[in-house]
C-alpha positions as CSV (number, residue, x, y, z in Angstrom):
1,M,80.5,85.6,119.4
2,I,81.4,84.7,123.0
3,S,85.2,85.1,123.5
4,T,85.5,84.4,127.3
5,L,83.3,82.7,129.9
6,H,83.8,83.2,133.7
7,I,81.8,81.1,135.9
8,K,82.2,81.1,139.7
9,N,80.3,79.1,142.3
10,V,77.9,77.0,140.4
11,G,77.7,73.4,141.4
12,I,81.1,71.8,141.7
13,I,82.6,74.8,140.0
14,D,84.6,76.8,142.0
15,D,86.2,79.6,139.9
16,V,87.0,78.8,136.0
17,T,87.3,81.0,132.9
18,I,87.1,79.3,129.6
19,D,88.6,80.8,126.3
20,L,86.8,80.2,123.3
21,N,88.4,80.5,119.9
22,D,86.9,81.0,116.6
23,G,85.2,78.3,114.9
24,L,84.0,75.2,116.5
25,N,84.7,74.8,120.3
26,I,84.4,71.1,121.8
27,L,84.3,70.3,125.7
28,T,85.0,67.0,126.4
29,G,85.4,65.2,129.9
30,E,84.2,62.2,132.2
31,T,81.0,62.0,133.7
32,G,80.5,64.6,136.8
33,A,83.4,66.5,135.5
34,G,81.0,69.6,135.1
35,K,80.1,69.8,131.1
36,T,76.5,70.4,131.8
37,L,77.2,72.9,134.5
38,I,79.0,75.2,131.6
39,I,75.8,74.7,129.4
40,D,73.6,75.4,132.4
41,S,75.8,78.8,132.8
42,L,75.2,79.6,129.6
43,Q,71.6,79.2,130.2
44,I,71.8,81.6,133.5
45,I,73.7,84.2,131.6
46,S,70.8,83.9,128.9
47,G,68.2,84.9,131.4
48,G,67.1,81.4,131.9
49,R,65.6,80.1,135.3
50,F,68.4,79.6,138.1
51,S,67.9,77.3,141.2
52,K,69.3,78.1,144.3
53,E,70.4,74.8,144.9
54,M,73.0,75.4,142.0
55,I,74.9,77.9,144.2
56,R,78.3,76.0,145.5
57,K,77.8,74.7,148.8
58,G,78.9,76.9,151.2
59,Q,78.8,79.8,149.2
60,E,76.4,82.9,149.2
61,F,76.2,83.6,145.6
62,S,76.9,82.2,142.1
63,C,77.9,84.8,139.1
64,V,78.5,84.1,135.2
65,E,80.1,86.4,133.1
66,A,80.3,86.5,129.1
67,S,83.0,88.3,127.1
68,M,81.4,88.7,123.6
69,Y,82.4,90.4,120.2
70,L,79.3,91.5,118.4
71,P,80.1,93.6,115.2
72,E,77.2,96.3,114.4
73,N,75.3,95.4,117.4
74,E,71.9,97.3,117.2
75,N,71.2,97.5,120.7
76,I,74.7,98.3,122.0
77,G,76.8,100.6,119.8
78,D,80.2,98.9,121.5
79,E,81.5,95.9,119.7
80,N,83.1,94.2,122.5
81,I,80.2,93.5,125.3
82,V,80.5,92.1,128.8
83,V,77.2,90.6,130.3
84,S,77.3,89.3,133.8
85,R,74.8,87.9,136.1
86,E,75.0,87.3,139.9
87,V,72.5,85.3,142.0
88,Y,72.5,85.2,145.5
89,L,70.7,82.6,148.0
90,N,68.1,85.2,149.0
91,G,66.8,85.1,145.3
92,R,68.2,88.4,144.5
93,N,69.6,88.9,141.0
94,T,72.0,91.4,139.5
95,C,72.4,91.7,135.6
96,K,74.5,93.7,133.8
97,I,75.5,94.4,130.1
98,N,78.5,96.6,129.7
99,G,78.1,97.6,133.5
100,R,74.5,99.0,132.9
101,L,72.4,97.3,135.7
102,V,69.4,95.6,133.6
103,S,66.5,93.4,134.4
104,V,66.6,89.6,134.3
105,S,63.8,89.9,131.1
106,E,65.9,92.8,129.8
107,L,69.0,90.5,129.7
108,K,66.9,87.6,128.4
109,N,65.5,89.7,125.6
110,F,69.1,90.7,124.6
111,M,70.8,87.2,124.7
112,K,67.8,85.6,122.7
113,D,69.6,86.4,119.5
114,I,73.0,85.4,120.8
115,I,72.9,82.1,122.5
116,D,70.5,79.2,121.2
117,I,71.1,76.1,123.2
118,H,70.3,72.8,121.4
119,G,70.5,69.3,122.7
120,Q,69.5,65.9,121.9
121,H,66.4,65.9,123.4
122,E,65.9,69.7,123.0
123,N,63.1,71.3,121.7
124,Q,60.5,68.4,122.3
125,T,57.7,70.6,120.9
126,L,58.9,69.8,117.6
127,L,57.9,66.1,118.2
128,D,54.6,66.9,119.0
129,E,52.3,66.8,115.9
130,S,49.5,69.3,117.1
131,T,52.6,72.0,117.1
132,H,53.6,71.5,113.6
133,I,51.0,73.6,112.3
134,K,51.9,76.2,114.4
135,F,55.7,76.4,113.2
136,L,54.1,76.5,109.6
137,D,51.8,79.2,110.2
138,N,54.8,81.2,111.7
139,F,57.0,80.6,108.9
140,S,54.2,81.8,106.8
141,A,53.4,84.8,109.2
142,D,53.2,87.5,106.7
143,E,50.7,86.0,104.1
144,M,48.9,84.1,106.9
145,K,48.5,86.9,109.9
146,E,45.4,88.9,108.7
147,I,43.6,86.2,107.2
148,K,44.0,83.9,110.4
149,E,42.9,87.0,112.1
150,K,39.5,86.9,110.6
151,Y,39.0,83.2,110.7
152,L,39.7,83.6,114.4
153,I,36.8,85.8,114.7
154,K,34.3,83.5,112.9
155,Y,35.6,80.7,114.6
156,K,34.6,82.2,118.2
157,K,31.0,83.3,116.6
158,Y,30.9,79.6,115.3
159,N,31.3,78.1,119.0
160,E,29.0,80.7,120.4
161,L,26.2,79.9,118.2
162,K,27.2,76.1,118.6
163,E,26.6,76.4,122.2
164,E,23.8,78.4,122.3
165,I,22.0,75.9,120.0
166,S,22.7,73.1,122.2
167,K,21.5,75.1,125.2
168,N,18.4,75.4,123.5
169,F,17.6,72.1,122.0
170,G,16.8,70.0,124.7
171,D,13.9,67.5,124.6
172,D,10.4,68.7,125.6
173,K,10.3,67.5,129.2
174,E,13.9,69.2,129.8
175,K,12.2,72.5,128.4
176,Q,9.3,72.1,130.5
177,R,10.9,71.5,133.6
178,E,13.1,74.5,133.1
179,L,10.0,76.5,132.1
180,D,8.4,75.6,135.0
181,L,11.2,76.8,137.3
182,L,11.6,80.1,135.4
183,R,8.1,81.1,135.8
184,Y,7.9,80.2,139.4
185,Q,11.1,82.3,140.1
186,N,9.5,85.1,137.9
187,N,6.2,84.9,139.6
188,E,8.1,85.0,143.1
189,I,9.8,88.3,142.0
190,D,6.8,90.0,140.2
191,S,4.7,89.7,143.3
192,S,6.8,90.9,145.7
193,N,6.4,94.4,143.4
194,L,9.8,95.4,144.7
195,E,10.9,99.1,144.3
196,L,14.5,100.7,144.3
197,G,15.4,102.3,147.4
198,E,12.9,100.5,149.3
199,E,14.8,98.7,151.4
200,E,16.9,101.6,153.0
201,E,13.5,103.2,153.5
202,L,12.3,100.5,155.7
203,E,15.5,100.0,157.5
204,N,15.2,103.6,158.3
205,T,11.6,103.4,159.3
206,R,12.7,100.1,161.5
207,S,15.1,102.1,163.1
208,K,13.1,104.6,164.5
209,I,10.6,102.0,165.5
210,M,13.2,100.2,167.4
211,N,14.2,103.5,169.0
212,S,10.8,105.0,169.1
213,E,10.4,105.2,173.0
214,K,13.8,106.6,173.4
215,I,13.1,109.2,170.6
216,S,9.9,110.2,172.1
217,N,11.2,110.8,175.5
218,S,14.0,112.8,174.4
219,L,11.8,115.1,172.0
220,Q,9.4,115.3,175.1
221,E,12.2,116.5,177.3
222,A,13.6,118.9,174.7
223,S,10.0,120.4,174.4
224,S,9.3,120.7,178.0
225,E,12.7,122.6,178.3
226,I,12.1,124.9,175.6
227,S,8.5,125.6,176.2
228,M,8.5,126.0,180.3
229,Q,12.4,127.3,180.4
230,A,13.7,128.8,177.4
231,I,11.1,130.8,175.9
232,D,9.6,132.2,179.1
233,S,13.5,133.1,180.2
234,I,14.0,134.7,176.8
235,S,10.6,136.6,177.2
236,L,11.4,138.3,180.3
237,A,14.8,139.5,179.1
238,I,13.1,141.2,175.8
239,R,10.6,143.0,178.4
240,A,13.6,144.1,180.3
241,L,15.6,145.4,177.4
242,E,12.5,146.9,175.9
243,K,12.5,149.4,179.0
244,I,16.4,150.9,178.1
245,E,16.6,150.6,174.3
246,G,15.8,154.3,173.9
247,I,18.9,155.2,176.0
248,D,21.5,153.6,173.9
249,E,21.6,151.9,170.3
250,K,23.6,149.2,171.2
251,Y,20.6,148.1,173.4
252,E,18.3,148.3,171.1
253,T,20.6,146.1,168.8
254,S,20.8,143.7,171.6
255,L,17.1,143.6,172.0
256,N,16.5,142.9,168.1
257,N,18.7,140.1,168.2
258,L,17.0,138.6,171.5
259,K,13.8,138.9,169.4
260,S,15.3,137.1,166.6
261,A,16.2,134.3,168.8
262,Y,12.9,133.9,170.5
263,Y,10.9,133.6,167.0
264,E,13.5,131.0,165.8
265,L,13.2,129.4,169.2
266,Q,9.5,129.2,168.8
267,E,9.9,127.4,165.1
268,V,12.1,124.8,166.7
269,S,9.6,124.5,169.4
270,R,7.0,123.8,166.9
271,D,9.1,121.3,164.8
272,I,9.8,119.2,168.0
273,D,6.1,118.8,168.8
274,D,5.7,117.7,165.0
275,F,8.6,115.4,165.4
276,K,6.5,114.0,168.3
277,E,3.3,113.4,166.5
278,D,5.6,111.3,164.1
279,V,7.1,109.0,166.6
280,Y,4.2,107.0,167.5
281,F,3.8,103.5,165.6
282,D,1.7,100.5,166.2
283,E,2.3,97.0,166.4
284,E,0.8,96.2,162.9
285,E,2.9,98.6,160.9
286,R,6.3,97.0,163.1
287,N,5.0,93.8,161.8
288,N,4.7,94.9,158.3
289,V,8.0,96.6,158.1
290,E,9.6,93.5,159.7
291,T,7.5,91.1,157.0
292,R,8.8,93.2,154.3
293,L,12.4,93.3,155.1
294,D,12.2,89.4,155.7
295,L,10.8,89.0,152.1
296,I,13.4,91.0,150.8
297,Y,16.0,89.3,152.4
298,S,15.0,86.0,151.2
299,L,15.0,87.3,147.7
300,K,18.4,88.4,148.1
301,R,19.7,85.2,149.3
302,K,18.1,83.8,146.1
303,Y,18.4,86.2,143.3
304,G,20.8,88.7,143.8
305,N,22.9,90.7,146.8
306,S,20.7,94.0,146.0
307,I,17.0,94.9,144.7
308,E,19.0,96.2,141.3
309,E,20.4,92.9,141.0
310,I,17.1,91.1,141.6
311,L,15.1,92.9,139.1
312,K,17.8,92.6,136.6
313,Y,17.8,89.2,137.2
314,N,14.0,88.8,136.5
315,D,14.6,90.7,133.6
316,E,17.1,87.9,132.3
317,I,14.1,85.2,133.3
318,K,11.9,86.6,131.4
319,E,14.2,86.8,128.3
320,R,14.9,83.2,128.8
321,I,11.1,82.3,129.3
322,E,10.3,84.0,125.8
323,R,13.5,82.1,124.2
324,I,12.2,78.7,125.6
325,E,8.6,79.5,124.6
326,N,9.5,80.4,121.1
327,S,12.9,77.9,121.1
328,E,11.9,76.3,117.5
329,E,11.8,79.6,115.9
330,Y,14.8,80.9,117.8
331,V,16.9,77.7,117.2
332,N,16.0,77.9,113.4
333,K,17.3,81.4,113.5
334,L,20.6,80.5,115.0
335,K,21.2,77.5,112.8
336,K,20.7,79.9,109.9
337,E,23.4,82.4,111.3
338,L,25.7,79.3,111.7
339,E,25.3,78.5,108.3
340,E,26.7,81.7,107.4
341,V,29.5,81.4,109.7
342,I,30.4,78.1,108.4
343,K,30.6,79.3,104.9
344,E,33.0,82.3,105.4
345,M,35.2,79.9,107.6
346,E,35.2,77.6,105.0
347,E,36.4,80.2,102.4
348,Y,38.8,81.6,104.9
349,S,40.2,77.6,105.5
350,K,40.7,77.2,101.8
351,K,43.0,80.5,101.7
352,M,44.9,79.5,104.7
353,H,45.3,75.9,103.0
354,K,46.7,77.4,99.7
355,I,49.0,79.6,101.8
356,R,50.2,76.6,103.7
357,E,50.3,74.4,100.7
358,N,52.9,77.2,98.8
359,N,54.7,77.9,101.8
360,S,55.1,74.0,102.9
361,K,57.2,73.5,99.9
362,I,59.4,76.4,100.8
363,L,60.0,75.3,104.2
364,E,60.7,71.5,102.9
365,E,63.4,73.3,100.6
366,K,65.0,74.9,103.2
367,I,65.2,72.0,105.8
368,N,66.5,69.7,103.5
369,K,69.2,72.0,102.2
370,E,70.3,72.3,106.1
371,L,70.3,68.3,106.4
372,S,72.6,68.1,103.4
373,D,75.0,70.4,104.9
374,L,74.8,68.3,108.0
375,E,75.8,65.0,106.1
376,M,72.6,63.8,105.5
377,Q,72.6,64.1,102.0
378,N,70.1,61.1,101.5
379,A,67.3,62.5,104.1
380,K,64.2,63.8,103.1
381,F,62.2,66.2,105.1
382,S,58.2,66.8,104.2
383,V,55.6,68.5,105.4
384,K,52.0,66.2,105.3
385,L,49.2,69.2,104.9
386,M,45.7,67.3,105.3
387,Y,42.6,69.1,104.5
388,E,39.7,67.7,106.7
389,E,36.3,69.0,106.0
390,N,33.8,69.5,108.7
391,S,36.6,69.4,111.4
392,F,37.1,73.0,112.4
393,T,40.0,73.9,114.8
394,I,41.5,77.3,115.9
395,Y,43.5,76.7,112.5
396,G,40.6,76.1,109.8
397,L,40.4,72.7,108.1
398,D,44.4,71.5,107.9
399,K,46.2,68.9,110.0
400,V,50.0,69.4,109.4
401,K,52.8,66.7,110.3
402,F,56.3,66.8,109.8
403,M,57.8,63.6,108.1
404,I,61.4,62.3,107.6
405,C,62.7,59.7,105.5
406,T,66.5,58.9,106.5
407,N,67.6,56.7,103.6
408,I,66.9,56.4,100.1
409,G,64.2,53.7,99.3
410,E,62.4,54.1,102.8
411,D,59.0,55.2,103.3
412,D,58.4,58.7,105.2
413,K,58.2,58.3,109.0
414,E,56.7,60.7,111.2
415,L,59.1,62.5,113.4
416,S,58.1,61.1,116.6
417,K,58.9,57.6,115.1
418,I,62.4,58.3,114.6
419,A,64.7,56.1,116.6
420,S,68.4,57.2,115.9
421,G,69.6,59.7,118.8
422,G,72.0,60.8,116.0
423,E,69.7,61.4,113.3
424,M,67.2,63.1,115.7
425,S,69.7,65.4,116.8
426,R,70.9,66.7,113.3
427,I,67.2,66.6,112.0
428,M,66.1,68.9,115.1
429,L,69.4,71.2,114.5
430,A,68.1,71.7,110.9
431,I,64.7,72.1,111.5
432,K,65.7,74.7,114.3
433,N,68.1,76.7,112.4
434,V,65.4,77.2,109.9
435,L,62.6,77.8,112.2
436,A,65.0,80.0,114.9
437,D,62.7,82.9,114.6
438,V,59.6,80.9,114.9
439,D,61.2,78.9,117.9
440,R,61.3,82.0,119.9
441,S,58.1,83.2,119.3
442,Y,56.7,79.7,120.0
443,N,58.6,79.6,123.5
444,N,57.4,83.3,124.1
445,G,53.6,82.1,123.6
446,I,53.0,83.6,120.5
């Protein structure tokens, strides 16, 4: 339990320390006295959301600190625990458990089993009938989990099959329009005879064409310099060294190196002459390259960002054409598969219905006991379980409503139809007490 609550700079609260005693503690005061701010402070220390507007005007931060006595706590060995949270105008949070820095999520996880805030209009999800089946299933979690997981796999397949049948069950005119479009696209891609890597080769060729004059001039200049200057000069140098190669071994070595360079330079000269032969492009070849690239760019705008994507899309088109042309056979196959899935879903739905039926009685007993303890002996809580065939949802074929009768002789009413605020508060408290773990799971998105 919380023994001391210290609040600083929250709303109109400057600095206050509240000592709480064993048993029931009641806070009273006029409107605007700060009762709600104390509840807000409990939410803050529980890891709840905090708005910087809650910081007292003129201050830089707010602080909430709680001293608690938790015997045999599994998370922290100490029985006396101090939890604090400071929130600053810049959004920075400082959370501590017994002096140890923790994150807001760690604080929230630690406090979730310690503080539970309940108000007259708290937990409105219980008034939403669509959530009732979620609570009942979580109450039945141990029995329900495995079978529900199997059902959800089939339910996903069920929706996929229905969607696929819907796509393939259009009228003849619609099918023909789609076929005409798909065949046009298929013919356009097939007639282009695209090949992987083709675009890169064409781009390379176009680059050469665009720079052909520059390449030709440079190759010619290099060839002339090698033939007229370098080779002749090296040839003269070789003849000069041949005259003295016998005098010293080092002259012979230099001569051999020079001859090697001579032969390599001749090879380079021949390569350059060959390059010169490849540089020439006529106007027709240039036009062919440009036309082919334009076609590829056009297809990329329509069907994909690369030739690989275009070809992949074409394969999908062919599959779609084949499917439409054989749609009756294909749809019949899908319908047969759907029938099998429905049979399995019905079996799982019946099993889930049986589990819900059994556990709804246990849930009723527990909540009615809580209502009796809350001085509502005449009230009767019940779970209305309805099995609706051919109406599959993620929960199977069941629908659930929580009902309440507040006085003997009255009819059961839906929770959302209860008028009295006092009765509503106690009913909610009873349900919340029984479904405490369920409520936390639901609020955590389970």
